[in-house]
C-alpha positions in Angstrom: 53.4 98.8 -55.9 52.3 100.2 -59.3 53.9 103.3 -60.9 50.7 105.2 -60.4 50.8 104.4 -56.7 54.4 105.5 -56.6 53.5 108.9 -58.2 50.8 109.5 -55.7 53.1 108.8 -52.8 55.8 111.1 -54.2 53.4 114.0 -54.7 52.2 113.5 -51.1 55.8 113.7 -49.8 56.5 116.9 -51.8 53.2 118.5 -50.6 54.1 117.7 -47.0 57.6 119.3 -47.4 56.1 122.4 -49.0 53.5 122.9 -46.2 56.2 122.5 -43.6 58.4 125.2 -45.3 55.4 127.5 -45.7 54.5 127.1 -42.1 58.0 127.5 -40.6 59.9 129.4 -43.3 62.9 127.2 -42.5 64.5 125.6 -45.6 66.9 123.4 -43.4 63.9 122.0 -41.4 62.0 121.1 -44.6 65.1 119.4 -46.1 65.7 117.3 -42.9 62.0 116.2 -42.9 62.3 115.1 -46.5 65.5 113.1 -45.8 63.9 111.3 -42.9 60.9 110.3 -45.0 63.1 109.0 -47.7 65.2 106.9 -45.2 62.1 105.3 -43.7 60.7 104.4 -47.1 64.0 102.8 -48.1 64.0 100.6 -45.0 60.4 99.5 -45.6 61.3 98.5 -49.1 64.4 96.4 -48.0 62.3 94.6 -45.3 59.5 93.7 -47.8 62.0 92.3 -50.3 63.6 90.1 -47.5 60.2 88.7 -46.5 59.4 88.0 -50.1 62.7 86.1 -50.6 62.1 84.0 -47.5 58.7 83.0 -48.7 60.0 82.1 -52.1 62.8 80.0 -50.4 60.2 78.2 -48.2 58.0 77.5 -51.2 61.0 75.8 -52.9 61.3 73.2 -50.0 59.8 69.8 -50.8 56.7 68.7 -49.0 57.8 65.6 -47.0 54.3 64.8 -45.7 53.4 63.2 -49.0 56.6 61.1 -48.8 55.9 60.0 -45.2 52.4 58.9 -46.3 53.9 56.9 -49.2 56.4 55.2 -46.8 53.6 53.9 -44.5 54.1 50.1 -44.4 52.8 47.3 -42.1 55.9 45.0 -42.2 58.9 47.2 -43.1 60.3 50.1 -41.1 61.6 52.8 -43.5 63.7 55.9 -43.0 65.3 58.4 -45.4 68.5 60.4 -44.6 70.4 63.0 -46.6 74.0 63.6 -47.3 74.5 65.4 -44.0 73.2 62.3 -42.0 70.0 64.0 -41.0 66.7 62.1 -40.8 64.5 63.4 -43.6 61.5 61.2 -43.2 60.4 57.8 -41.5 57.2 55.8 -41.2 55.3 54.9 -38.0 56.7 51.4 -37.8 60.2 52.7 -37.8 59.4 54.9 -34.7 57.7 51.9 -33.1 60.6 49.5 -33.5 63.4 52.1 -32.8 61.7 53.8 -29.9 61.3 57.1 -31.7 62.6 58.9 -34.9 66.3 58.0 -34.4 68.8 58.9 -37.0 70.4 55.8 -38.6 72.8 54.3 -38.0 72.5 55.6 -34.3 69.8 53.0 -33.6 69.3 51.1 -30.2 70.7 47.9 -31.6 72.7 45.5 -29.5 76.3 44.3 -29.8 78.2 45.5 -32.9 75.0 46.5 -34.7 75.7 50.2 -34.8 79.2 49.5 -36.3 77.7 47.2 -38.9 75.0 49.7 -39.8 77.6 52.5 -40.1 79.7 50.3 -42.5 76.6 49.4 -44.6 75.7 53.1 -44.9 79.1 54.0 -46.2 78.9 51.1 -48.6 75.6 52.4 -49.9 77.0 55.9 -50.5 79.9 54.3 -52.4 78.3 51.3 -54.2 74.6 52.2 -54.2 73.6 49.4 -51.8 74.4 48.0 -48.4 73.1 45.2 -46.2 73.1 43.9 -42.6 71.5 40.5 -42.2 71.1 40.2 -38.4 70.4 43.0 -35.9 68.9 42.7 -32.5 66.7 45.3 -30.7 65.6 43.6 -27.5 63.5 40.6 -28.5 63.2 41.8 -32.1 65.5 40.4 -34.8 65.7 42.4 -38.0 67.7 42.8 -41.2 68.6 46.1 -42.9 68.8 47.0 -46.6 70.2 50.5 -47.5 70.0 52.0 -51.0 71.2 55.3 -52.5 68.5 57.3 -54.3 67.4 60.8 -55.5 67.9 62.8 -58.6 71.5 63.6 -57.6 71.9 60.4 -55.4 71.7 62.7 -52.4 69.6 60.4 -50.1 69.8 57.0 -48.4 66.7 54.8 -48.0 66.9 52.5 -44.9 64.6 49.5 -44.9 64.3 47.2 -41.9 62.3 43.9 -42.0 61.7 41.4 -39.2 63.5 38.0 -39.3 61.5 36.0 -36.8 57.8 35.6 -36.9 55.3 33.4 -35.1 54.4 30.8 -37.7 50.7 30.3 -37.3 50.5 27.7 -40.1 53.1 25.4 -38.5 51.4 25.7 -35.1 48.0 24.9 -36.6 49.5 21.9 -38.5 50.8 20.5 -35.3 47.6 20.9 -33.3 45.0 20.0 -36.0 46.7 16.6 -36.4 46.4 15.9 -32.7 44.3 16.8 -29.6 43.3 20.2 -31.0 41.8 18.6 -34.1 40.0 16.0 -32.1 38.5 18.7 -29.8 37.2 20.6 -32.8 35.7 17.4 -34.2 33.9 16.8 -31.0 32.4 20.2 -31.3 31.2 19.4 -34.8 33.8 21.6 -36.6 35.6 20.1 -39.6 38.9 21.9 -40.2 41.5 21.7 -43.0 44.6 23.8 -43.6 45.4 24.4 -47.3 48.2 26.1 -49.2 47.8 28.8 -51.9 47.1 26.2 -54.5 44.2 24.8 -52.5 46.0 21.5 -51.6 45.7 19.9 -48.2 48.4 20.3 -45.7 46.6 18.9 -42.7 43.1 18.2 -41.6 41.3 16.8 -38.6 39.7 13.3 -38.6 36.1 14.7 -38.9 36.9 16.4 -42.2 38.8 13.4 -43.6 36.0 11.0 -42.8 33.3 13.2 -44.4 35.3 14.4 -47.4 37.3 11.2 -48.3 35.8 8.3 -46.3 37.5 5.8 -44.0 39.6 4.1 -46.7 41.0 7.2 -48.5 41.7 9.3 -45.4 45.2 7.8 -44.8 46.9 9.5 -47.8 45.5 12.9 -48.1 48.4 15.4 -48.0 48.7 17.3 -51.3 45.3 16.5 -52.6 43.2 19.2 -54.2 40.4 20.3 -51.8 38.3 21.6 -54.7 37.8 18.0 -55.9 36.3 17.1 -52.5 33.6 19.9 -52.7 30.8 20.8 -55.0 28.4 23.8 -55.4 24.8 23.7 -56.4 22.8 26.3 -58.4 22.1 28.2 -55.1 25.8 28.5 -54.2 25.6 26.0 -51.3 28.7 23.9 -50.5 28.6 20.1 -50.2 31.0 17.2 -49.8 31.2 15.7 -53.3 31.3 12.1 -52.1 28.1 12.4 -50.2 25.9 12.6 -53.3 22.6 14.4 -53.8 21.3 13.9 -50.3 24.3 15.5 -48.7 23.9 18.1 -45.9 24.9 21.6 -47.0 27.9 23.1 -45.3 28.8 26.5 -44.0 32.4 27.4 -45.0 34.5 29.7 -42.9 37.8 31.0 -44.3 40.4 32.3 -41.9 43.5 33.8 -43.7 46.8 33.1 -41.9 49.0 35.2 -44.0 46.9 37.2 -46.4 49.5 39.8 -47.5 49.6 38.1 -50.9 47.9 35.2 -52.7 50.5 32.7 -51.5 49.2 32.6 -47.9 47.7 29.5 -46.4 44.1 29.3 -45.3 42.4 27.6 -42.4 39.0 26.3 -43.6 36.3 25.4 -41.1 33.2 23.5 -42.2 30.0 23.1 -40.1 26.7 21.5 -41.2 24.3 24.3 -42.5 20.8 24.3 -41.0 17.9 24.2 -43.5 16.5 27.7 -44.1 18.0 31.2 -44.2 21.4 31.7 -42.7 21.4 32.9 -39.1 24.2 35.3 -38.4 24.0 34.6 -34.6 24.6 30.9 -35.3 27.5 31.7 -37.5 29.0 33.8 -34.8 28.6 31.0 -32.3 30.4 28.6 -34.6 33.2 31.1 -35.1 33.6 31.6 -31.4 33.5 27.8 -30.8 36.3 27.3 -33.3 38.5 30.1 -31.9 38.0 29.0 -28.3 39.3 25.5 -29.0 42.5 26.7 -30.8 45.6 26.4 -28.6 46.9 29.9 -29.2 45.6 33.4 -28.4 43.0 34.7 -30.8 40.6 37.7 -30.6 38.0 39.3 -32.8 37.7 43.1 -33.1 34.9 45.0 -34.8 35.3 48.1 -37.1 34.9 50.4 -34.1 38.0 48.9 -32.5 36.1 47.0 -29.7 36.6 43.4 -28.7 33.9 41.0 -29.8 35.5 37.8 -28.6 38.7 36.6 -26.8 39.6 33.0 -26.2 41.2 31.8 -23.0 44.7 31.6 -24.5 44.5 35.3 -25.5 43.3 36.3 -22.1 46.1 34.2 -20.4 48.7 35.6 -22.8 47.6 39.2 -22.2 47.5 38.7 -18.5 43.8 39.6 -18.3 41.3 38.4 -15.7 38.3 36.7 -17.3 36.0 38.5 -14.9 37.3 42.0 -16.0 37.7 41.7 -19.8 39.0 44.9 -21.5 36.8 46.7 -24.1 39.5 47.8 -26.5 42.8 46.3 -27.6 44.6 49.4 -26.3 43.6 48.5 -22.8 46.0 45.6 -22.7 49.1 47.4 -23.8 51.2 50.2 -22.2 50.4 53.8 -23.1 53.2 54.2 -25.6 51.9 51.4 -27.7 48.2 52.4 -27.7 48.4 54.7 -30.6 50.4 52.4 -33.0 48.1 49.5 -32.2 44.9 51.6 -32.8 46.2 52.9 -36.1 47.1 49.4 -37.3 43.7 48.0 -36.3 42.0 51.0 -38.1 43.9 50.4 -41.3 43.2 46.6 -41.4 39.6 47.0 -40.5 38.8 49.2 -43.5 41.4 48.1 -46.0 42.4 44.9 -47.7 42.7 41.5 -46.1 46.4 41.9 -45.2 48.2 41.1 -42.0 51.2 42.4 -40.1 53.1 42.0 -36.8 53.5 44.7 -34.2 55.8 44.3 -31.2 53.8 45.6 -28.2 54.5 45.7 -24.4 51.6 44.3 -22.4 50.4 45.9 -19.2 50.9 42.6 -17.4 54.6 42.4 -18.5 55.9 45.8 -19.7 59.5 44.8 -19.6 59.5 42.4 -22.5 57.8 43.1 -25.9 55.7 40.4 -27.5 54.6 40.1 -31.2 50.9 40.8 -31.8 49.6 39.9 -35.3 46.8 41.9 -36.8 44.9 40.4 -39.8 41.9 42.0 -41.7 39.1 39.5 -42.2 35.8 39.4 -44.1 32.7 37.3 -43.8 32.8 36.8 -40.0 29.8 38.9 -39.1 30.7 42.1 -37.2 34.3 41.0 -36.9 36.7 43.1 -39.0 40.1 42.3 -37.5 41.6 39.1 -36.1 44.3 39.5 -33.4 46.8 36.7 -32.7 48.9 36.7 -29.5 51.3 34.1 -28.6 50.9 33.0 -24.9 54.4 33.3 -23.5 53.5 33.4 -19.8 54.5 29.8 -19.2 57.7 30.3 -21.2 58.6 33.5 -19.2 57.9 31.7 -15.9 60.2 28.9 -16.8 62.9 31.3 -17.9 62.6 33.1 -14.6 62.8 29.8 -12.7 65.8 28.6 -14.6 67.6 31.9 -14.1 66.9 31.9 -10.4 68.0 28.3 -10.0 71.2 29.0 -12.0 71.9 32.0 -9.9 71.4 30.1 -6.6 73.7 27.3 -7.8 76.4 29.8 -8.8 76.1 31.6 -5.5 76.2 28.3 -3.7 79.4 27.2 -5.3 81.0 30.6 -4.5 79.8 30.3 -0.8 81.1 26.8 -0.6 84.6 27.8 -1.9 84.7 30.8 0.5 83.7 28.6 3.4 86.4 26.0 2.6 89.1 28.7 2.5 87.9 30.2 5.8 87.8 26.8 7.4 91.6 26.5 6.9 92.2 29.9 8.4 89.9 29.2 11.4 91.5 25.8 11.9 94.9 27.6 12.4 93.4 30.2 14.7 91.5 27.8 16.9 94.5 25.5 17.0 96.9 28.3 18.0 94.5 29.4 20.7 94.2 25.9 22.1 98.0 25.6 22.2 98.4 29.0 24.0 95.7 28.1 26.5 97.8 25.0 27.4 100.5 27.4 28.6 98.1 29.7 30.5 95.7 29.2 33.4 92.6 31.1 34.4 93.7 34.3 36.1 96.7 35.0 33.8 96.7 38.3 32.1 96.5 36.8 28.6 94.0 34.0 29.4 90.9 36.1 28.9 92.2 37.6 25.7 92.9 34.2 24.2 89.5 33.0 25.2 88.0 36.0 23.5 89.9 35.2 20.3 88.8 31.6 20.5 85.1 32.6 21.0 85.1 34.9 18.0 86.8 32.2 15.9 84.0 29.8 16.9 81.4 32.4 15.8 83.2 32.7 12.5 83.2 28.9 12.2 79.4 29.0 12.8 79.0 31.4 9.9 81.1 29.2 7.6 78.9 26.2 8.6 75.9 28.3 7.5 77.5 29.0 4.2 78.2 25.3 3.7 74.6 24.6 4.6 73.5 27.0 1.8 75.9 25.5 -0.7 74.6 22.0 0.4 78.1 20.9 1.5 77.6 20.6 5.3 77.9 17.3 7.0 74.5 15.7 7.8 73.6 12.7 9.9 70.3 11.6 8.3 67.8 9.5 10.2 64.3 8.1 9.5 61.9 10.3 11.4 58.4 11.8 11.5 57.9 15.6 11.1 55.4 15.8 14.1 58.1 14.3 16.3 60.7 16.9 15.3 58.2 19.7 15.8 57.2 18.3 19.2 60.8 18.2 20.3 61.5 21.9 19.4 58.1 23.3 20.4 59.2 24.2 23.9 62.2 26.1 22.5 59.9 27.9 20.1 57.7 29.2 22.8 60.6 30.8 24.6 62.0 32.2 21.3 58.8 33.9 20.1 57.6 35.2 23.5 54.3 35.1 25.3 52.6 37.8 23.1 52.8 35.5 20.0 50.4 32.6 19.9 51.8 29.3 18.6 49.4 27.0 16.8 50.4 23.5 15.6 48.2 21.2 13.5 49.2 17.8 12.2 47.6 16.0 9.3 46.9 12.3 9.1 48.8 9.7 7.0 52.1 11.5 7.1 55.0 9.4 5.7 58.4 9.1 7.3 61.2 11.2 5.9 65.0 10.9 5.9 66.7 13.9 7.3 69.1 15.1 10.0 66.9 15.9 13.0 69.3 18.5 14.3 69.4 20.4 11.0 65.6 20.0 10.6 65.2 21.6 14.0 67.4 24.5 12.9 65.1 24.9 9.9 62.0 25.3 12.1 63.8 27.6 14.5 65.1 29.9 11.8 61.6 30.1 10.2 60.0 30.8 13.6 62.5 33.6 14.5 62.0 35.3 11.1 58.2 35.1 11.6 58.6 36.6 15.1 60.6 39.6 13.7 58.1 40.0 10.9 55.2 40.2 13.3 56.8 42.7 15.6 56.3 40.6 18.7 52.5 40.2 18.3 50.5 37.8 16.2 50.0 34.1 15.4 52.6 31.6 14.3 51.0 28.5 12.7 52.9 25.2 11.9 51.0 22.6 9.9 52.0 19.2 8.6 50.1 17.3 5.9 50.7 14.6 3.2 51.1 15.3 -0.5 50.2 12.8 -3.2 51.6 12.9 -6.7 48.3 14.3 -8.0 48.6 17.1 -5.4 52.1 17.9 -6.6 51.0 18.1 -10.2 48.4 20.7 -9.3 51.0 22.9 -7.7 52.5 23.5 -11.2 56.2 23.4 -10.2 57.8 21.7 -13.2 61.1 21.0 -11.4 59.4 19.2 -8.5 58.8 15.6 -9.6 55.4 14.1 -8.7 55.9 11.8 -5.7 54.7 11.3 -2.1 55.8 14.1 0.1 55.4 15.1 3.8 54.8 18.9 3.8 55.3 21.4 6.6 53.9 24.9 6.4 55.1 27.8 8.7 52.7 30.8 8.5 52.8 34.1 10.2 50.5 37.1 10.4 53.2 39.7 9.8 53.7 42.5 7.4 54.5 40.2 4.5 57.4 40.4 2.0 57.3 42.8 -1.0 57.0 41.1 -4.4 60.2 42.7 -5.7 62.4 41.1 -3.0 60.6 37.7 -2.7 62.9 36.1 -5.2 66.0 37.2 -3.2 65.2 36.0 0.3 67.2 32.7 0.0 70.4 34.4 -1.1 73.2 34.6 1.4 73.7 37.9 3.3 70.5 39.3 1.9 68.4 40.8 4.8 65.9 43.5 5.3 66.7 43.9 9.0 68.5 46.8 10.4 72.3 46.7 10.7 73.4 44.5 13.5 70.1 42.6 13.7 70.8 39.8 11.2 73.4 38.3 9.0 71.1 37.3 6.2 72.2 33.7 6.5 69.1 32.3 8.2 66.9 31.6 5.2 69.9 30.7 3.0 70.8 28.0 5.6 67.2 26.7 5.6 67.4 26.6 1.7 70.6 24.6 1.8 69.5 22.1 4.4 66.2 21.4 2.6 67.9 21.0 -0.8 70.6 18.7 0.6 67.8 16.6 2.1 66.3 16.2 -1.4 63.4 18.5 -0.5 61.9 21.7 -1.8 60.9 25.0 -0.1 58.6 27.8 -1.4 57.6 31.1 0.0 54.2 32.8 -0.5 53.6 36.3 0.8 51.0 39.0 0.7 51.8 42.4 2.0 49.7 43.3 5.0 48.5 39.7 5.4 51.5 37.5 6.2 54.0 35.1 4.9 54.0 31.3 4.5 57.0 29.0 4.0 56.2 25.5 2.8 58.7 22.7 3.0 58.3 19.4 1.0 60.4 16.4 2.0 60.1 13.2 0.0 58.6 10.2 1.8 61.2 7.6 2.6 60.2 4.1 1.4 62.0 1.2 3.0 63.1 -1.4 0.4 62.1 -5.0 1.0 64.8 -6.8 3.0 66.4 -3.6 4.2 66.1 -2.5 7.8 65.5 1.2 8.3 68.4 3.3 9.5 68.5 3.8 13.2 69.8 6.7 15.2 73.5 6.8 15.5 74.7 5.9 19.1 76.7 8.5 20.9 80.4 7.9 20.3 82.6 7.2 23.3 85.1 10.1 24.0 88.5 9.0 22.9 91.8 9.7 24.7 93.8 12.8 23.7 97.0 10.9 24.2 98.7 8.2 22.2 101.8 6.9 20.5 102.7 6.0 17.0 104.3 7.4 13.8 102.0 9.8 11.9 102.6 11.2 8.4 100.9 14.6 8.2 100.2 15.9 4.6 98.7 19.4 4.4 99.4 22.2 1.9 98.3 25.0 4.2 101.3 26.1 6.2 99.3 27.4 9.2 97.2 24.3 9.5 100.2 22.0 9.1 102.2 23.8 11.8 99.3 23.8 14.3 98.5 20.1 13.6 102.1 19.1 14.0 102.5 20.8 17.3 99.2 19.4 18.6 100.0 15.8 17.6 103.5 16.1 19.1 102.1 17.3 22.4 99.7 14.4 22.4 102.7 11.9 22.2 102.9 11.1 18.5 106.0 11.1 16.3 105.1 13.3 13.4 106.6 13.6 9.8 105.2 16.4 7.6 104.8 17.0 3.9 103.5 20.0 2.0 101.7 18.3 -0.8 100.8 14.8 -2.2 103.9 14.0 -4.1 106.1 15.0 -1.2 103.9 12.9 1.1 104.4 9.9 -1.2 108.1 10.4 -1.1 108.2 10.6 2.7 106.1 7.5 3.0 108.6 5.4 1.0 111.4 6.8 3.1 109.9 5.9 6.5 110.4 2.5 8.0 107.1 2.4 9.6 103.9 4.5 9.5 100.9 4.0 11.8 98.5 6.6 10.4 98.2 8.9 7.4 96.6 12.3 8.2 96.0 14.2 4.9 94.0 17.0 3.4 91.8 16.0 0.6 92.2 18.9 -2.0 95.9 19.7 -2.7 97.8 20.9 -5.7 99.6 18.5 -8.1 98.5 15.3 -6.3 95.4 15.2 -4.1 95.0 13.2 -0.9 92.9 10.3 -2.3 95.3 9.7 -5.2 98.2 9.8 -2.8 96.5 7.2 -0.5 95.8 4.9 -3.4 99.5 4.8 -4.3 100.4 4.1 -0.6 97.8 1.3 -0.3 99.5 -0.5 -3.2 102.3 -1.1 -0.7 100.2 -1.4 2.5 96.6 -2.3 1.8 95.7 -2.0 5.5 97.2 1.5 6.0 94.9 3.6 8.3 93.9 7.0 6.9 92.4 10.1 8.4 91.2 12.7 5.9 90.6 16.3 7.0 88.8 18.8 4.8 86.6 21.9 4.9 84.0 20.2 2.6 81.2 17.9 3.7 81.9 14.3 4.5 79.0 13.0 2.4 80.2 15.0 -0.6 83.8 13.6 -0.2 82.7 10.0 0.3 80.8 10.2 -3.0 83.9 11.2 -4.8 86.4 9.1 -2.9 86.2 5.4 -3.7 88.6 4.3 -0.8 87.5 1.9 1.9 88.3 2.1 5.6 89.0 5.8 6.0 87.9 8.2 8.7 87.1 11.9 8.3 87.7 15.1 10.4 85.8 18.2 9.2 87.5 21.6 9.4 87.7 23.8 11.5 88.8 21.5 14.4 90.4 22.1 17.8 93.5 20.6 19.1 91.4 18.2 21.3 89.3 17.2 18.3 92.4 16.4 16.3 93.9 14.3 19.1 90.6 12.4 19.7 90.2 11.7 15.9 93.8 10.4 15.6 93.3 8.1 18.6 89.9 6.9 17.2 91.4 6.1 13.8 94.3 4.1 15.3 91.9 2.2 17.6 89.6 1.4 14.7 92.6 0.1 12.7 93.8 -2.1 15.6 90.3 -3.4 16.0 90.2 -4.5 12.3 93.6 -6.3 12.8 92.2 -8.2 15.8 89.2 -9.4 13.8 91.4 -10.5 10.9 
């Protein structure tokens, strides 16, 4: 306000007061009116000055938008923080890598990364510079460089650069010198990879033959490519050695790392047709070249639309060839669309530079993959070259290895649990048998003891299923045909699935024989059929098919861990609701079930898995929701070696007596099992000496005058059963031995190199122990008679 304006305002105030006094004649009222006007004017003056000061303070703040534009970088993520640890500015790549504008050092790094960044930040404040050489953010590996800056050293600049990159030059070198280079040569494309000095790193045979000839093509690495070419007055390119009648060449340059002049170049040569250059022909040559390369490449125009994608790019992006996307943003998740579009826009209109951008694809949003963006010139409408590493096969193998490792670990756990439970169930069943000997039907306790024994047998059945999953159950393999097994069990299947489900069986021709336990194989078929019945809700069609598989058929399946060989396959298919994709990988795990409580233990499919794997076979599940589920079992064909008779079915063993005489040394580390076995053998008529572990058993053996039979557990502390028996056999080579264990007989026989021993699996009843003891003594006596 000017002085003149102030005088006018003052005169107006005085005039207003005078008029009020003249009208009212009250001096007090006029004085109060004047005081009110002065108070209001002072308040307005104070408010105006405050607003003016705030505007001046705001005008003094620096404009960080210019700094953010200056920090924009393709390869380095940059952030600036102040003394208070607040984020002042950061570029777009920083937000992309860190998942937002996060304040360093509070970044989403793994392990001790946050602690290392914090220490490096303190070092930068103290010494002016700090470093962290290895940080991990998911699949991204980066290094950090922190420097102190500013007029008063009041800021820190955080620079993050990637450690691992997809080396396109190395990949090209490997493929151009092999099948990839040969495929390009067949298409008429001569290719060479040169370094920044224009010296050859690798070239395909078509280029070497034309540029150097047959004799000089052997030693070409490091030679100057400029010496192999010549230009005429019209600017056409020729191979120098072909002379004046040479065919002109079209040269296509693809920069692999064009951020600076030290980047390698991929050169492609094709014979130029006589006449003006045809852009459509050039585009065809380019697409032919890119389609033959073994890694994912795509061309994008200046408007950000796809011009071309080779098959490797489509496969790596998880895109159907029939429904190709129009824009690069269509293949990534919504969060990555903006950064990818910005990067393509910069490279399409700027210099020929390249950069990597971690993106998450729509087909696999969980794991980021590196996408390289390179600006190109001279390729027609193409302005940007995208390079994507096809990691689908690698991801699939990782998932298969992880699943196999998990199943193996769960199997070992299940086997250990089953072994411990077998010892407990052996004691329970033995105690029940001994109590039943003192009670007769009709006694008050007889029914209770029978109930305990029945539940113990149910528990023993569960442990057998666990052993089946862990591939540690006892099998009795025979040479058999799959159709014969299915025929034997088909009548049972019809009763199990009911009349409302149709059973359809189809057998292929030329099926080879397999070696498996027929009883266990029947259990596989029954379990799969029962699961199919439950999935169909009591109505539908159950189809069982058998067919042969040749090694070529196996290769087409694409299962890398299934060796190519002759297999007999069995497929069990239902028309049920199907299995959701998210739980398909868990169906073979023990105790995993989708049934209601009380309607399934979750051990059916895990038992099937264990039986098939222990029979050297494979099983796969395919399902589509709303259509049905198919389980396919592959068993290797058994080839009988020349001069070897095929295994025949084992004859039924004659039931042995439960009574006998003789001196028995019983060695068992479980007190409950040892007590029950001792009482059972004593009641059967044997003289029993016990020992709690292997060393004590060896000591008892040397103290006894005569021993007719050794009954021992296999796995014991300090000295196990097989080691103890080897020491005893040094004194008595013909000593009869009966091993008892909760592990499978086949597994134990592979680890026990002792001849003439018998085996009794846990859990066993009192009668089974007495019969096994009698059989072992009879077998030993029979060997003595033959000798």
